[in-house]
N, C-alpha and C positions, 0 to 999 in steps of 0.2 A: 088353429089356436091348443085344440088339445091334440090333435096328430102332431102336431110342430114339437108339443110337449112329448109325447111320446117316444116320438125318433131321441131329441134331446138326453130322455130318461135314459133309452138303447145306447146311446153312442157312450153317455156317462158310464152305465153299466158294465160296457164292452173295456173301456179305460179301466174303467177299477178289477176287472178280471185279468185284464192283460196284467196290471203292476200287482196283483199279487201271484200271478201262476210265476213271472217273473221275477219276485223275488224271493230271497233263501226263505226256507222254510223257518230258518230262529225269529223270525222279525215277530213270529206270532208267540208273544208270552204264556202260552199252554202249550208250545213245544217246548218250550225253553226250562218248562217244570216236570217235560213226560218223555219228548221223542230224540232221548240221548241214546250211541249205539254205543255196546263197550268195545273198545280197540284193545287186539290183542297185546299186549306189553306192560311193563313197567317203566316211568319215565318221571325224570327229574326238570324237565326241562322241554317245550318244543315249539317250533316256531313253522309257523304258514306264510308260502308265497304267493305274489297278488296270481300266478296260476294256478293255485292252488296246488301246488305241492307243500309236502310237510317232512322236515325233519326231526328227529329226538335225541335227548338223550340219557343215559339211561343212570341209574345208582353209580355202576361205577365208569362213569365218564366213557361210556361207548358213543359213539352217533348212530343214526339209522335213520335212511329215508321210506316212508310209507310208499307201497307200489299198489296204490286199490286193485289194479287188477287180478293181485297175486292176492290179495287180502294177508298181506305182510310185511316188514319191515327187512330192506337191506344193509347190511352195514358196511358203511364208508369212513370209518375213522375211528380214530381211540384218542383219550387222553383229552378230550373237549370237554369243559364243562355249561357255556353258554352257545346259543347258538343264534341266527338271523340269515332271513332269504331275502336281499334288494329286490328292487321294481325289474330287476332285470333276469332275475332268477336264481344269481349267484348265491353260494350260502357262504355264510360270511361265522367264526365261531372264535371263542376264548379258550386257551388249552390251558390246563391246570397252573403251568407257571404264572398265568397270565398275559401269555403273548396274545396278542389278536391275530388272526389267520383267516385268508381266505381258501376255499375250497375250488381246486383244478380241474376234478374230475375224476383225477388220481390220486395227489398227495393234498396236504394242507400248506399251502406257502402264506410266511412269516408277514404281518405289514409291521406289525409295533408290538412293543412290550411294555407292560404294566394295566393291562385292563379288568375292570372285574364284572361289567356289563355291555350288552351293546341293542340298539334296536338297528335295523333298517330305515332310512326318511326316505322322502320320495330324491328324484335328481340329484342321483348317485352318492348320495350322503347315508353315511353311518357314524351315528350316533354314540361312544363311547363313555361311558363309567369307567374314571379310573381307580388306581389301587387308593388313589386319596381322596374318592368322592368327589373330585372336580368331573365335569362334563367338557370333551373335548369331539368335535365331531370330522370326520374324513371324507374327503373329496375324492372318491374312486378313481374318478374323470385326471383329476388334476395330480393323484397322487400328493396333497396340502394337506395337515392340519390346520385346522384352528382350535385356540380357549377359547369357549363358550362363557366362562366368567359366574359360573354356577356350579352346584353340586346338585346330587341324586344318588337314591338306591336303585331305582328303577324309572325308567321311560316310557311313552306312546309318543304316537302321534293321530290323531286324528284325519276326517276325511278333508277336513277344511285345513290341513299343514300346521295346525295348533300344536304345543308340545304339552303333555300332559307330567307331572312325576309325582314319587313316592321318596317321601326324605327319609333318612336314616332310622327316625322315632315312626315310622308311617305316615304322618302326617301328607295330604295331598293335596296337590295345588296346579292349576292349568296358568299355561302363558299366553297372556293376548299382548298383544302387541308388544313394549319392553318387559311389561309387570307381570313379576308373578303372583296370580289371585288363589286364596287358598280356597277350598271347599271343605265340607262336613265329612266326617272319616276317618278311618286310618285303613291301611291295606297293605298288603305283602306282594300282589301283584297288579299289575294293569294293562291294560291292553287293549285297542279301538280298532272298531273296521272300516270301509272305506265308504261306509253310510256316516261315517260319524257317531255309530253310537261307542259309549264306553265302558266297559267292564272292568271292576276289579272282582280279586280273591281275599274277601275283608280277613283279617287276624281271627277271626274266629269259624276261617278255614270253609266262608259259604261264598255264593254268588251274590256280587250286586250289579247291577246297571242304572245306569246315571242316566236323570228326567230331569231334561233341561227347564222345563217348563214349570217347575216346581223348587229346584235346583235340590235337589235330594238326589239319595240312592233307593232303587225298588230292589228290594230283599227278595230270594227266591231262595226259604229254609230249607227246602229241601234237596239241595244242588251242592254239594260238597265242592270246594274247590280250594288247591294251595297253588295252583299255578293255572294260568288264564290263557290264551289267548286268539283274535280273531282275524281272519279275511277271508278273500274269494267268496264269501258265501258259506262260508264254514266259523264251526267256535270248537276248541280243542279247551281241554282243561284234564288235571289231573285232580283226586282225590290226597288226603291225609297219606294212604300208604304206597301213593304214585301210580294206582291205577288209571286207564286213560280212557276220556269219553269225549265223544263227538256228536255236532248238530251239522247240518245241513250238509253229508254225502252223497253224492252221486250213486255210488253202490255200497251195501253192505260190508261190513269189515269183521265182524266177529266170526271167527272160526268154529265149523260145528264141532259141539264136546265139548269146548274149552267151559267152563263152570264158572258163574257168575258168584259163586258162592264164597263161603269160608275156604270148603277146602281145595279150591282153585282159582287164582288172583289173574289169571290170564296172561304171564308172561312171557316175552317175550323166549327165553330161554326156558326150554320144555322141562328141566328140571324144577321148575313151578309150576308143573302141571300133573295134577295128581293122577296118579294110576289108582283108579278105584278097584283091578281086579282084585282077587282071592289073595290072600297073605298065605302064603306059603313058607314055614322056616324051614331050614337045612341048614347043618353044621358047616362049618368053612372048616376047609385040609389043613388045619394048621391046630395043635392042640395047645399053645399059648395060651396060659390063660392072666387073664383081666378083670379088676375092679372098677375098672371104666370106660365109656367110650365115648365118642362123638363123631359125627359127618359134619361136612361142611356141603353148601349148596353144589358146590364144583365137583361130588362126589369124594373127596378125601375124606380116607377114614383114619382117625388115630382114637389109640389107648392106653390106660396107663395100666402098669401092672399094680398087684399090692406093695409095694415099695416105691408108686412114684412114675419110674422111669416110664420110659415114652415109648410107646411100637406107631408102626407106621404100615398100612396095610398097603400091598403092593397085588394089583391083580394078576400083571404078568409073571411075577414068582409063586405067587397063590400063597403065599406066609404076611405075618408081621415082622417088620425089620425094624430094627435099633434106628430111633430119630436122639440126639443129643440132648438131655435135659433131663432133671428130675422136679416133677412139681406135685402141688397137691390137686389141682382141679385144669382140665382145657377144654377149650371149645374151639372150633374151628372158623375163621373169618370164612366172609363168601369169594376171597380170592385163593384160599385154599391154606391160607398162612394160620399157625394155632395162637389163639391168646390165652395164657393161661394165667394160675395163680402161683406162684413160688411155694417153696418151702417154708417161709415166714411169713405165710400171708399177704404177701406184696403183688401187685398187678404186673405181669410181665407180657411183652407183648413182640413177635417175630417180624421182621419186617422184610422178610425176604435173603435178607443176608445173617442175619443176627437175633440173637434174643436180649434184649435190652427191657434195661426195670423201668418204671413209670413212677415218677414222684408223685405218686397219689397218699393223702396222710389218711388213709384208710387199711384194717386188716380184715383181710376179705375170707368167706368162704366158699362163697359162692359167685358165678356171672351168668351172664345172655347176655346177646345178640339182639338188639332190634330193631327197628326202620332204619335205614342207612345208618348200616353198622353202630349204630350207639350200644355203650353197654349199660345195662342195667346189675347190678351188683350186690353183694347182701352180706355186710360186714360182720363180724363175731360177736356184736350184738344182737345179733336179727333185724338188722333195720335194713330197710331194700334205700338205695342209692340210685342216682338216674346222674348218670358223668358225663360230663362235659366234652364237646367236638374232638378236644386235646386229650383228654381221657385225664387230665390231671386237677378236675376239680368238680364236686360231686352237688349234687340237690337231696335232700333225704324224700320219701315219699310217706304214706303213711299207715303203708302195710308192712306185718313183720310173716319173716319168713327164713326156713331154713335153704330151699331150693328154690328156681326162679328159672322160670322159660320164658319167651318173647316171641311174640307174632312180628312181621314185619309192618303190621302198620300200628304198632305202638304199645298196642295191648300186651297186658302179659299174665303167667301163670303165676304163682306160687303155694308151696307146699309149708306149714308152719312146722316148730316144734312138736305139736301134737297129732300131726300129718292130716292136720287138716288142712282141703284144698280149696283154694279161692280163685277168682277169675277174675282181673284187675282191667280196669280199663285207663288212657293212658293218662290220666291226672292221679292215677293211681287210688282209685276209689274199687271196692274190691266186694265181690260176692261170693259167699260160702257156697261149695256144689254137697251135693247129694250124698257123696260119696270121702271116705280118705283118701291119701296116695302114700306113698313111698318113694316114688322115682315120676317125669314128665320129663317128656321133650315134645317138640313142632317143629314140621317139615318146614322147606321153602315154600310149596304151596298152603299153611297154613292149617295141615290138618295135627290135630293133638292126641298126643299118645301119652296111657299113664298106667303106673303100675298100682297096685291097689294093695291095701297091707295084707294079702291072701296070697300076693306074688300073682294075681292074674295082670295078664297086658289088656287095657283098653282102650279103645278111641272114641272119643268122642264125638257125641251127632248133633250139630249145631238147631240142627232143624227143632228136634224135642228134648234137647238140653239132657241126652241119654248117653250114659258109659255103654259100648259095646264089648262082650268079653272076644278078645279075636284068641288068646291062647291063656289055657285052664293051666292056671300056678305053674313052676319052679321058672320065675321071671324074675332077674334081680334089676336089671340096668337098661336100658332102651334108647338107642340113638335111630335120628330119621334122617335119609338121608334125599337124592332127588327125588323128586316125582313121587316123595310121601313115602317111600318104601324103607318099614325099618328094619333094624336090626337090635339085637339083645344079647345080653348075657345071662346064661342060667345061675340058677344057684351053686354051680361048681364054677363058676366066671369063663365058662368056654363060650365061643363066640357062634351066634346063629346068625342067617343072611336070609333075607326075602327078596333079594335080588343085587347084582352087582353094578357097581357106577364104574362105565366108561371114562376113562381121563387119562391124558398127558401125562406118563408117567416119567418122561425124559429128564425132566429136572429134579426128581425127587432127589438120588445119589448125590449130585455134588450141593443140591442144598444141605441134605445132610453133612456132607465134609465141612462144607462153610461156617456149619452152627456148630462142629465140636468146638470151637474155638472161644466160643461163649456159654458154654455147658454150666459153667458154675453158676452164673448168674441167678439162673433160677433157683438156685441154692443160698445166694448169698441177701444177706440183708440189706434191705433199703436203707442207707444211713440219709436218705435227704428228706425224710419224713418230720423231722423236727422244727421247718418253716425255716432253721437257722442258715441264711447263706454268708457267704465271706466274701467280700468284693475286695478289689485290688484298686487301690484309684492311680489313676494315672493325669499327669499334666499333659493336656493338647491345646496345640495351637492351631489356626484355624488359617487359611489361606483358601482364597477365592481364586475357581482359574475363571481367566476373561474370556468369556466366550457368551456369544447370545443363544445360543443353545437352552433355553429353560430347564428343560427339560417335563415342562405343562405339557408338551405334545408327543404321542405317542409316537416312539420309533426314535425322539430326537434325546438327547443329552449326552453326558459321560459314561461308558462302556467298561472300563477294567483303569487300575493301577498299578504299577509294579517300582521294586528297587530294585536294583540290577546293578552289573558290575559297577565299580567303581563308587557306588550307593547314588548313581543315575537314577532319579523318579521319572517316569514316564508317564502319562494319562493320554489313553485313548477314548472318542467318541465321535458322535455327526452331529451334526448342523442340520441332517434334515434323515427321511427313513434312509436307511442305510442302504437299501435296493437302487440309489441313484449314484451314477459311476461320482468320484470326487465330492464327495460331500463329510470325506472326511475331517478329525480334527485330531491334530496331534500336539501334545506338550511336553517341554521339559522342566521341570524344577531346578531355579536355580537357589542353591542354600544359603549364597552370602546376599543377596540382594532379596529373598525369600517371599520370590513369587513365580509364576509358570509366564514361560515365552511359548511361542507357537511354531512349530518346527516348519516352516516354510517352505523347506528344502525337501519335503516327503509328498509335498503337490499335491496335499487331504486328498493322499493315497486312506481307503476305506480300510482302518485297521480295526480288528477287534481288541486286539492287544500287544503291544511291543515291549521290548528287553531291551535293559543296553547289556551286550556282550563282551567278552574279552576278543581280542582279534581274531576276525577269519580269516580262510582259506578258498571256501566255495561261497560263492553270490555275487563275488563282482563283477558289476558291470562296468562301470567307466568312473578313470580316477585314482586317484593313490593317495589321498588324503582326505580326512573327514573335515567338514565346514567347523569352522570356527565359531560360527554365530551361529543361535544366539550359545550362550555357556551355561551350561558346560560341554564342552566337543564332545559328541559322541561317535566313539570308535568305530564300535561295530553294532548291529544290531539288528534281530529276530521279531518278526511277527507277524501275527495270523491275519493273512487279508482276505478279502473279499472277493476275489478274484471274479466269479461269473455273477457279481452282482443279485446272489439268491442268498440262503440261510450258510451253506456250501463256504471252506474260507480254505488256502491253501496256506500252510507253512514259507514265509518267505525272511529272507536275510538280502543281507546288502555290509558291504567294507565302503569305507568312504563315499565319494559324493556319488553311491549309484542312482539317485533322483535326481540327479543335475542331467541327463541327459536330454536334451529336448525334444526328442520325438518319443521320450516315454514319458515326459512332464504332459504332453497332448494328450497322450492315446490311454495312459495309466496302463500302457503294457509294458508287463513286470517278468514276462514270461524268463527271460535270463537271469532272474533271481529265484526262480521258484524252486525250490528242492523236495518240495513234498506231495503226497495226492491231498485231495478235499476232504474235509472231513464230513461226516453222514450229513443228513437234515437232521436238525436237532439238535445236534452236537454244541457244548460252549466251548469255546476257544480258550485255552489257558496253559501260559509261559513259567518259567522260573530258572533261576540259574541261583548252581552252588558258589562255594567260595573257589573250587577247584576248579571250574571253568564247566561242569559240566551241565547240560540243557535238558528240564524234563518238559515234556508238554504233551497236552491230551491229545491221539491222535484216531484216525479211521476206525470206527468200531467200539468206540468208548475203551479202547485202550493205553496206554501209556507208555512211551519211549523216551529213553534218556539217550545221551548222547555227548560228546567232545566237542564245542563247535568246529573247533580248528577241523576233525576228523568226522564231518558230517556222514560219513557214507561208512559209518562202525556204527551201528545201533542198533539197544538193545531193548525188547520188547516185552512189556508184563500186561498178562491177559487174567489173571486172578480173579479179577473184579469189573465190574463197569465205573472205568473215572471218568469223573465228571469235575473234579479240580485238583492241582497240584500246586507243592511246597518244597525245595530240596535245599537243605543248607548245609554245614560242613562238605559233603562231599556227594558222591554217587548213592551210598548208603545211609543216608540221611535225608531218608525218603515217607514224605507226608502225604495222603490224599483225601478224598474226600470221594464218596462213592456216587453212582446216580439215585442211591434210596438216601444220600446224606449219611452215611456215615463217616466216621472220621477213623484213616486207618494208620498205623507208623509200618515202616520197612525192618522186618527182624532178619540183618543179615545171617545171624546164624542158623537162623529154620527156612531163611530164603522162602519167606512169606510175610502176607501183610497183616498186621492182629490187632482188631480192635481196641480202639481207643476211646471211643463216644459208648460209653456205657450206658448213660442216663439218657433219658430222652430232651435233655434241654442240653447236651451235649451235640446233638444232630445238626449240623454246619452246612453253609451256603457258600461259604469260601473259607480259606486257610492259608497260610501267611508262613515262612518260616526264615527264620534272620542266619546269616552266615556264622553266629557264634550259635545256631542251634536252640534259638528262641523258636517255639511257635506260639500262635495265636488261629484261632479260629473263630468265625461271625458265626452264631447259630441261627437257626431257621428262624428264631423272633428276632434280630436283631443284635441281638449282644455282642459284643468282644470280650472272650474270654482266653485267658493264660495258661497254658499247661504244664501245670508246678509236676516235674519227674521224681522229686519225693514221694509224694504222694498219688504219682500217677490218674493224675485225675483233674480237669480244665475245671480253672477258678473265673470267676464272672470278676469283670471290673466294673471301673464306672461310667463305662463310655456304650450307647445303645443309639437304635434309630440309624445303623447302617448297614451295606451290604457288602463290601469290600474291603480288604487289608493283606497289606503288603508289610516287608518287616525288612528293616534296614540291618546292615552288618555287623552293630551294637544291640542288637535285638528291641529296635524302639519299633513300634506300631504305626504304620501310617494306613487312618480309614478314610471311608466317605460313602456317601450315601447316594450313589450311583444306580439309577438313571435321574432318580428326581431332584439332586440339589447338584452344583460346582464346586461344593465349597470341600475342601482336602482336610484333612484336621491329623496335623504329625505329633506323635505321641514321644515324653522324654518321661 
């Protein structure tokens, strides 16, 4: 009996040891509290696959895959804001425009639109939270969508395939059978591992683990977590500043020499790793005198002279070049573009094409960039404000100041009117420091440099909270660039550097030339700070398109609407993912009966957009007269056809009954009607027609082409901008466009160039329409319909909002819709 008991005890011990050795290390609560590895990088989003693969998204929407053997990240894409990895190891993502994509190994293939969050579930299912908050599931094997009939902000699936969700207000619930059961607590992120353990990042940025037995959350108060993900025996998390930590790794991944402290946050970009070598200043070989200096994380160096005129440093030319604009103060965003305070105290931003004024009801004296490009500002009353993401509203913080500098973790430093120096936390609670200061700057890796009231340059030591003198006297301004290397201005305004920053300067000259058109904005008063909005009222009649494509499923619903020759209105869309041949749906509007009729003779061609035009010579395949039904008869037609069942499309034309050929009907082989090369990946097709028959359409490489339909081989191209949407009115000179940065431009024939018309941030547009009478409407990026007032040269709001598409008929009446979410078209008059 005793011997047997010993054997059983040994057996049980062996089983216990085997389980302990096989189980991932993070199963131990003590490990969760201590055994985290700092991973090189800054991330806003991380995903782990069942095979242990890891992908992450940084704050600039660049995507990386982790290579544990190399202890480094490899770039696999850009413009992606959310990622997931399915059970087969396939990477999925959502781009900035809300398009769901899957990574093929070389590119990101689109699957559907309207997504804002996703997780990968079992059995080839991808769960997506749409831009309306509804949840839809996509079967990647059958390529079918299903509406799940519930809402969520975040989702997770545990080891028993039970769904967990976070609501918009942070409430947590799990699905048992067909019912959602709420659990205590609030969260901003949630994840589940293969063993069924549930972790959340609480709204207090702390890590919690679900305890099934007590139906409560175990807290790890020392572990910061803004986002959290678990799988394959690993947990990865980010803290408030985006630093990455992992547990359960098979190999260590922190590189030698990367500091975990305040001076080096271990970012993927080498610019975010502090160079701790000696700081030695030398004069730059340019005698330009400046009064202020700013450097971006990309190495862009900007300065202001005593008049506020902007200068930009060129490594190649070893001098400061003129950059259009005159401002009171300037800082450089992470993308190398300036953000400024105009001469009237208003906030001015550069979007890569032009200066534009932001509608912010504050008169500013200083600004700084914090985490995720959030702006901290000081107004003319010395109040410190934290601006909203769109920079159009603000909340005041308790501290006052005259100068401000911010760190990437959200903390900031301020100098008040008495030159007192304060170090402040994220909430704005501040502690006075031991010295007074005249200027301050913080580098990408967190190094803090100040100029004291005796013109000495000092560097803050976070270990003993001291300020070490770096340069004795003769220092008026300081700016800090990549690897936290400072540049300074001496008391005479001459520039001294402690290291040059390598960067691609090939686009600098072109950017300056484009900016000349909006130089005056930096000196103009912002007239929109009064809060008064003039609104033009328009009466609309709603007409529903008779389609089963409900719009709740991604990749389904309507895509575009046009008003073409003879005011014929054509709507295009899909009743399934556009990557299936023959799923197109195309309609024509009958103004007499006031309804839409399906164009059966188009044989369900996959068209992104189509427009009625006058007679064509090219493109005729079969037949010599147009179908008379449905009414009105379309004489000729141009469309963007999804030829290869991918994101690319071809410009397609037809005359008469081109699509009635039986062989074409069954194969959708329209080669005889194709007349243009396919658009590039991610390009959004658009076409419009002028009153004189001129066709304008978006061409490959984001160029714009115009031609007469009956002379389609005589094409003129524009490439001054990267074009996204187009509208054309009276003739080929009445041309309006939206660029890929959502700016609105009008073509001015006298100068033979496009001039910016969207001077205010509220005028950035997602679509534009121009009537044959010259009337111009836009839908701004907030979904508001606005009309161009040629007298005041500005866009005026209308009473219509919640739309995405606009067309304009020959009388100047707008036709709008909220595609793809709705099938209702609104006709204005």
